[in-house]
N, C-alpha and C positions, 0 to 999 in steps of 0.2 A: 505492499501500501502505501502508493508517496505521500510524503508529510505535507506540513501545513509551510505556504508558501512565508517568505521572510515578511516580517511586517513591512507595510508601506508608511506607516504614519510613525513618526521617533519612536524608540523602546523609551520605555519607562521604568524607575524602580519604587517598588510600595513597601513600606517598612508597617508587618503584622502582626499578630499574638497568637502562638501556636503551642499547643503542651506538651508533653510528656513523651519521651518515649524509651524503649526497652532496648539497652545493650548488654550482652553479657561478653565480660573474657576473663578468664579464669586460667590461673598458673601454677598447675601442680608441681610437686619437686621436680620432673624430669623436664619443664621446660623452661624455656628462656623468654622471658616478658620483654618485648621490645616494644615500643611506642603502644600502640593499641592494642594488637594481637597478640599469639603467641607463636615460636617456632618449636617444634617438638623434634628433640635430639633422635635422629636417626628416623624419623616417622613421615620424610617426604616422599606424598603421594602422587603418584603417576598416571593422568588420564589412562581411559580403555582408549585404543582403537576405533576408527569407526567399522562397522561391517559391512563387507561387500554385497552389493547384490547378487542373488541367484540368478540364475542361469534363465530360470521359471522368469522372472521381472521383468527380464530385459524382453523374452519375448512377447509380455503383454504389452510391450511398448508400442503406441500406435500411431500407423502410418503419417505422413507429414501432409499429406493429401486432407483425411480423413482430420486430420487437426485442423486443418485451415479452414474447411465447411463446418465442424461442430466443437470451437474451442472447448465452451463453458462443459457443454455435455463430456466431451476427452477429460477434460480437467477433474471434475467430478469424477469419472469412475475410476481413475487414478487415484484419486485423494482415496477412496473408497476401498479399493485393491492394497491400497499400501499402506492404509493404517494402522500402526502400534496396536497391540495388543495392551490391555492394561494387567495388571495382576491387581492391583487396588485400584478400588474410588471409596473417597469417602464425602460427606460431609463434612462442612464445618461452618464456624458463625463469626461472623465478619464483626467485630466492635473496635471503634476507635481506628478505624483502618488496619488493623491485626486479625490475623485469622487464627479460631482457634479450635481446634480438631483435637476429637476424641481419640483418646491412645489408651491402650491398654498396658500396663509397668506391670513386669514379672507376672503377667499370666491373672492380673485383677486390673479390673478400673468400669467403664471408664473416665482418664481425668483429662480435663480440660485444659491444653497446653498451648503457649502459642508457637506460632512457626515462623523461626528465626533463624535465615539459612546466615546472619551475620554473628552468632553464638558461637564461639570456637570449641563448645561442648555442652552438651543439655544440662539440664539444670531443672532439680525437683524442691518446691516448695517444701519449709520444715514440716508443714502439718501432712502433704505427700509423704515424708520420709517417714514421719512417725507411723500414718495407716498402713502402712508397708512393712512396717518392723524394718527398717533398713539400717545400717549401722555406719556411724562416720568412720572412715577407714583413714584418713589424712589428711590435711591442711593446706590452705590454698587463698590467695590471694587475686580477691575478683575487681577487674576494671570495669568502671559502667563509663555510661556518658556524661557521669555528675564527676566532679574536678576532687571528692576522696576514693581511698581506697579500703576495700572490708578485707579481714581476716574473715576466710570461711572455712564450711569442714566439707570433706565428698567421701561420696561411695561410691561402689567398684561395681563392675558388671552388672549391670542393670539393661533389660530386653525391654524395648519398644517395641508394640503393631501395632500401624494403621489397617484395621481389615486385615485383609490376608498375608499384608509386607511388614516384615519386621526385621530389627536390626540392634545389634548390640553394644552399647556403649563401656568402656571399659571403665574411665571416669566421669563421674558427674554431680556438681554443683550441688550444694543445698544452701537453695537459695532465702534470702528475706527478704519476701515481696511485700510485705505488710504497708511499708510507704508505697509502693508502685499500684497496689490494692486501692488508694485511697483515690489515686487520679484516675485508675481507670474504672470505678466504680462497681469490678467486681471479685470473685475471688479468680486468682494466679495458680494451677498446681504447677504448672514446671514452663520449661521452654524447650523445645526441640530444636537443635542444633546444627551446626554443619553438616556433622556427620551423616544425618541422613540424605542428604543430596550429595554427599558424595559416592553412597552407596545405589541411589535410586535419580532417573529421572526425573524431575517432581513438575508434574503440568498445574497451575492455581485457577482454577477461573472464577475471579470475583464474582461475575455478573449469577453465574449459576449454582454459586458459594461451594463447588466441590472441587475437592483436591484428587488427583489420580497419577497413580505411580507406576514407570514402567522399568523392564530392566534394559539397562543400557548395552546388552547385548545385540537386542533384537529394535532399540529404537532408531526409526530414520524418517526424518519429518520431512513431509512434499505439501506443505501449507501455503499459504501465501502472507506468513506474518515477516515480521523484521527481525531479519536473524544478525545479533551481535557478537563479536565473539566477545570471549571472556580471559583477562589473563590473571590464572590464578597465583596470588600471592599472598600477602596478610589475608586479602579479602577477595571476590568475585570480582574483580576489576575490568574498565571497558572505558575506552573514550568517547567522549562527549565536548560539546561546546554549550559557550552561554552568551547570551547577547544584553548589553545593558544601554541605558539612555546615554550615555556620552563617551561610549568606547569601542573599540572594535568587537569584534568575534573573541572570545578569550577560551580555547582550549581548558579541558580539566579531567582528569581522571577520578573517575568514582564507581563508588560500589553499590553494589544491587542491594538492600539488607529489609527483606519483610518483614524483619520487626521492629521495623520503623515508622512511628505516624506519621511521619512529614513529607510531603511531597520531593522537594529538593533540599538538601542540607550542603553545605559548606562551609568548611573546616577553617579555624583559627588560621593555620599559616597562609591558604590559598586566598582568605579575606584581608588580611594583612600586607601580602603583595601585591595585590590589582587595588588594594586602596577601598577596597567595597562598601567598606561605612564610614568614608567621608568626605568630606565636602557638602555639596548640597545635597545630596541624597536627604530625603524624610526619613527619620527612623523612629519607631519605639527600644526604648529598652524595655528587654524584660529578661526570659530564663528561660531555659530547659530543664527538666528533671528527668532522669532516669535511677537506675541502679548506681550507687555510688552520690545519690545525692543532686545537687542542684549544679547545672554550671549557667553563663551567661550568656545572652545572644542579642541580636535584634533579630527583627522579622519581617519581612515584608515578598516583594517579587523580583525576579528579574523579566527582563522583556520575551526571552527564549528560550527555550532549552530545546536542543537539537540532539538527536540518538540517532545517528545514521542519517536517512532518510523522514527521522518522522522530526516533527517539530511539535514544542508543546508550550502551548502561549501563555504568557504570566504564571506560570508556579508560584505558588505560594512557599517562598525560599528562609530557611534559618541560616542566617551569619551569625556563626559561632567567634565570641571573643574569649573563649575560654583558655585559661593559661595551664588548667591541669585536664586529665580524663581523656575519654575516646576521642572527644570532638577536636583536642591540639594538637593531635598527630600531624606530621608531615609526609608519612607516607602514603597517602592519597588525599585527593582534594575534596571529598563529601560525598554522600548518599542520594541515593533515589530511595525513598521506602511508601507505604502504604496508599498515602494521599494520590500518588500520581501511579505505583502497578496496577493498583486496583480500575484503572482505565483499560487495561489490558486482561485477555486472559494471556498469560505468564507462564512458559515452560523454561525453566533450570535444568541445563543438562549438562551439570558438572565434569560426567566422564568423556564427554565431547567439545570442554571447555568453550560453551557457546551460551545465551541466553536468547528467547526468541519471543519478541511480542505481537499481539494479535489485537490489534487497536478494537475496543469496542464500539457499541452504538453513543455514548457519552465521552469521545476520547476529546472531542474538539471540544467541550464544554468546559464554560469559565468555573475556574479553580476560585471557588468560595472559600469564605475567610472572614472568623469572627472576630467584629472591630470592635466589640463590647469592653474589650480590655479587663474584663471576668477572666480568675483562674482560679476555677470552682473544683472542689472535692466531693468525697462520699464516707462515711461512715455509718456504723449501725448497724443492728441485722439486716440484710438484705442490701445493704448500702442505700438505705432510701433516704437518709439524711443530708442533704445537700447545702452545701455551705461555703464561703467565700474563702477561700485560700492565700490570694494575691488579688489586688488593686493595680493595675498598671497606670502610672503617671501619664496626666494628660492623655484620657480615654472619657468616654462616655459615662463609664462606671465613674468614675474621680470626680468627674464631674460634679455628678446628681450625688454627692456624697457616700457610695457603697463604701463599708468598710472591712477589712480584713475581720473574718468571725462571724459574719451578719450569717444566720439560717437564711436558706433560700424555704418560702411557704409556697408563693404560686408564683407561677409566669404566666401572666394573660390569662388570670382565672383558672388555671389547672395546679393541679395539687403538686406539688414538685416532689413530693416521695411516692407520685401515683410515675410522673412521669420518665422518673429516673435522671441519669446522669449524662447520659448517652442522649438523650432524646430531648433533653434542655441544651447538650451542646449544638447537636440537628438545627433546635430552633434558632440559637444566637449567629447563627450560619448568615440568615439570611437580613440583609438591613431594613430596619424601620422602626416603628414604635414601639415599647413592651412597658410592660404595666408588671411591675414587679412586688411583691410582697413580701416581707422580710423581715425576721426577728433578730433583735440586737438586744439582748440579756433579757429583760422583761417590759422591752418596749416592743409593740409592733410598728414597722414603720412601712409605708405605699408611697412607690416610687415611680415617676415616669422617667422612662430611659430612652435616650433615640440614637440610635448606630445611622454612623453613615458610610457611605460607598468606600474602598479603601482608596488611601492617596495615591497622588497618580503625580 
């Protein structure tokens, strides 16, 4: 599919708010911790070779004359004949642009775990470990998107299964997810990391909410998606370019990260090198949040992100200004995450070192953004107590006097406890007038707040 043409009008940068992301990098004793990720001593992984077409497959190729007369029919028949056979297909829940998939762990479950190819190892919550009767078998240091590092325990030799597909993870992090659950508004049982993607070819269909796994030996792609070569290093890296209002196209090396909420995140060394937060560009100072706590960032848009022939207009963008944590690395320039990946059927084919992006119907839709300045969290049974974690300066929320710690009772007449955190976030993505009922200690407040379109 051809990408969007280059913008005719001058490109623009806008700064917006975006909530927290997951990143999981942990370093057991046999690893060397360098920048964001880890390098396993003696554990370098080599991709499998392509599988050759059979002679029978060659005889099925149509003649040039037939293809000329019936190109659409020929393409459909070839695709149907050559479509690889999946070994497992499971449905998933999409929340906060993250894939939560039901997983059987050591023959028990199902555990709702985040699908995160950016995690160098899989992880289980402390509660999941207790329920499974697993024992800590060592210590590790966990580095996430936040600026602090955490000492955690690890357990060994855990079997994960998705439908009929399974794999064994030798070292599994025992992760305290409680703070992150506050931002997600739900329980997180664990994270499925990169070893799943090394074992299988993974197709994530965001529109259909299905995850399909294929054996690499028999997977050959014949579709019309954009095939993006991957360089397998600290992460799955690919070449892209961005366009800004006052500069030519800038090349960048990005990692694909299914565990990250954001559309596009640019890391601090790249942001600093290209002066992306300096000068006349509008900005809102904010922060991201993940494992390891908070990290500072400025939030907005770039005018265009180009991946191969695909052009995505004005994706919401996080410009990290962190000094520590995953987003401070110079090993690569940033990531694309769930808010962007969800516009595609994404095939991550690590064994053949490629990513395939099949655009969905909403590929060209504008990227929505919450411009309220509210960063909300959830607590209580069922995470039905919605409250204000932070109010960003110089935003509609700060202008109407909302404060940190205020409890959200109603949004536009609807009970916040019934809506839930995810639905309220979706509501705030739309610009317009809002009627909020808040509780501050023993005081009930009624507030009218109006959000505006992103700054241009």
